[in-house]
C-alpha positions as CSV (number, residue, x, y, z in Angstrom):
1,X,-1.2,-2.3,-12.8
2,X,1.5,-4.1,-10.8
3,X,0.9,-1.6,-8.0
4,X,-2.4,-3.2,-7.3
5,X,-0.8,-6.7,-6.8
6,X,1.4,-6.0,-3.8
7,X,0.7,-8.0,-0.7
8,X,-1.1,-5.1,0.9
9,X,-3.4,-4.7,-2.1
10,X,-4.1,-8.4,-2.3
11,X,-5.3,-8.3,1.3
12,X,-7.5,-5.3,0.4
13,X,-8.9,-7.1,-2.7
14,X,-9.7,-10.2,-0.6
15,X,-11.2,-8.1,2.2
16,X,-13.4,-6.3,-0.3
17,X,-14.7,-9.6,-1.8
18,X,-15.3,-11.1,1.7
19,X,-17.1,-8.0,2.9
20,X,-19.3,-7.7,-0.2
21,X,-20.2,-11.4,-0.1
22,X,-20.9,-11.2,3.6
23,X,-23.1,-8.1,3.2
24,X,-25.1,-9.6,0.3
25,X,-25.5,-12.9,2.2
26,X,-26.8,-11.0,5.2
27,X,-29.2,-9.1,2.9
28,X,-30.5,-12.4,1.5
29,X,-30.9,-13.8,5.0
30,X,-33.0,-10.7,5.9
31,X,-35.1,-11.2,2.8
32,X,-35.9,-14.8,3.8
33,X,-36.8,-13.6,7.3
34,X,-39.0,-10.9,5.9
35,X,-40.8,-13.4,3.7
36,X,-41.4,-15.5,6.8
37,X,-43.4,-12.7,8.4
38,X,-40.8,-10.6,10.2
39,X,-41.7,-7.1,9.1
40,X,-38.7,-5.2,10.4
41,X,-36.4,-7.4,8.3
42,X,-37.6,-5.5,5.1
43,X,-35.5,-2.5,6.2
44,X,-32.4,-4.7,6.9
45,X,-32.9,-6.4,3.6
46,X,-32.4,-3.0,1.9
47,X,-29.6,-1.9,4.3
48,X,-27.2,-4.8,3.8
49,X,-26.8,-4.3,0.0
50,X,-26.3,-0.6,0.6
51,X,-23.4,-1.6,2.9
52,X,-22.0,-3.8,0.1
53,X,-22.2,-0.9,-2.3
54,X,-20.4,1.3,0.1
55,X,-17.5,-1.2,0.4
56,X,-17.3,-1.3,-3.4
57,X,-17.3,2.5,-3.6
58,X,-14.5,2.9,-1.1
59,X,-12.4,0.1,-2.8
60,X,-12.9,1.6,-6.2
61,X,-12.0,5.1,-5.0
62,X,-8.8,3.8,-3.4
63,X,-7.8,1.9,-6.6
64,X,-8.3,5.0,-8.7
65,X,-6.4,7.2,-6.2
66,X,-3.5,4.7,-6.2
67,X,-3.4,4.5,-10.0
68,X,-3.5,8.3,-10.4
69,X,-1.0,9.1,-7.7
70,X,1.6,6.6,-8.9
71,X,1.3,7.1,-12.7
72,X,4.1,9.4,-13.7
73,X,3.3,9.4,-17.4
74,X,-0.3,10.6,-17.0
75,X,0.8,13.2,-14.4
76,X,3.4,14.5,-16.9
77,X,0.8,14.7,-19.6
78,X,-1.7,16.5,-17.3
79,X,1.0,18.9,-16.2
80,X,2.0,19.8,-19.7
81,X,-1.6,20.5,-20.7
82,X,-2.5,22.3,-17.5
83,X,0.3,24.9,-17.8
84,X,1.9,25.7,-14.4
85,X,3.2,22.9,-12.3
86,X,1.1,21.7,-9.4
87,X,2.3,22.5,-5.9
88,X,1.8,18.8,-4.8
89,X,4.1,16.2,-6.3
90,X,2.6,13.0,-7.7
91,X,3.8,10.9,-4.7
92,X,2.7,13.3,-2.0
93,X,-0.9,13.0,-0.8
94,X,-3.1,16.1,-1.0
95,X,-3.9,16.1,2.7
96,X,-1.0,15.6,5.0
97,X,-1.0,14.4,8.6
98,X,-0.1,16.9,11.3
99,X,3.5,16.8,12.6
100,X,4.1,17.2,16.3
101,X,7.0,19.5,17.0
102,X,8.7,19.5,20.4
103,X,9.6,23.1,21.4
104,X,11.9,24.1,24.2
105,X,10.8,27.0,26.3
106,X,12.4,30.2,25.3
107,X,15.1,31.6,27.6
108,X,15.2,35.4,28.3
109,X,17.4,37.2,25.7
110,X,19.6,38.9,28.3
111,X,20.2,35.6,30.3
112,X,18.5,37.0,33.5
113,X,15.5,35.2,35.0
114,X,12.1,36.7,34.7
115,X,11.1,38.3,38.0
116,X,7.4,37.5,37.6
117,X,8.2,33.9,36.7
118,X,10.5,33.5,39.7
119,X,7.8,35.0,42.1
120,X,5.1,32.7,40.6
121,X,7.4,29.6,41.0
122,X,8.1,30.7,44.6
123,X,4.3,30.9,45.2
124,X,3.8,27.4,43.7
125,X,6.6,25.9,45.8
126,X,5.1,27.4,48.9
127,X,1.7,26.0,48.1
128,X,3.3,22.6,47.5
129,X,5.1,22.8,50.8
130,X,1.9,23.8,52.7
131,X,-0.8,21.4,51.4
132,X,-3.4,22.6,54.0
133,X,-2.9,26.3,53.4
134,X,-5.2,28.5,51.3
135,X,-3.9,30.7,48.6
136,X,-4.7,33.7,50.8
137,X,-2.4,32.5,53.5
138,X,0.7,33.1,51.3
139,X,3.1,35.4,53.1
140,X,4.7,36.8,50.1
């Protein structure tokens, strides 16, 4: 349970309480406006408590996920009863973020330049040197 009392989790708990209280307060405000004769406020009076419920749902899901992911005793018991070991470790999330890999262009195997690539680069440099020319004007 100490995992849920880190500074980051305390901020999450406080944010959840503030958001739920704010949504319920906005819902009550819409109820009072609807009682005063504003017909459209009936819809908002229902909508704000739904928002509060969604905040509670997301908070509860994150709490459960944190407790399940960081509990080595329960994961060892589940692994023993399930049979084969899972492919994802307890600390690793099931969905990972993509990793950007920087790749260098491949050089020709024999060390010689590619003739087509050299001709294309020559064409591009000619176009750059002659900004008013059309591609059909290329002499090569």
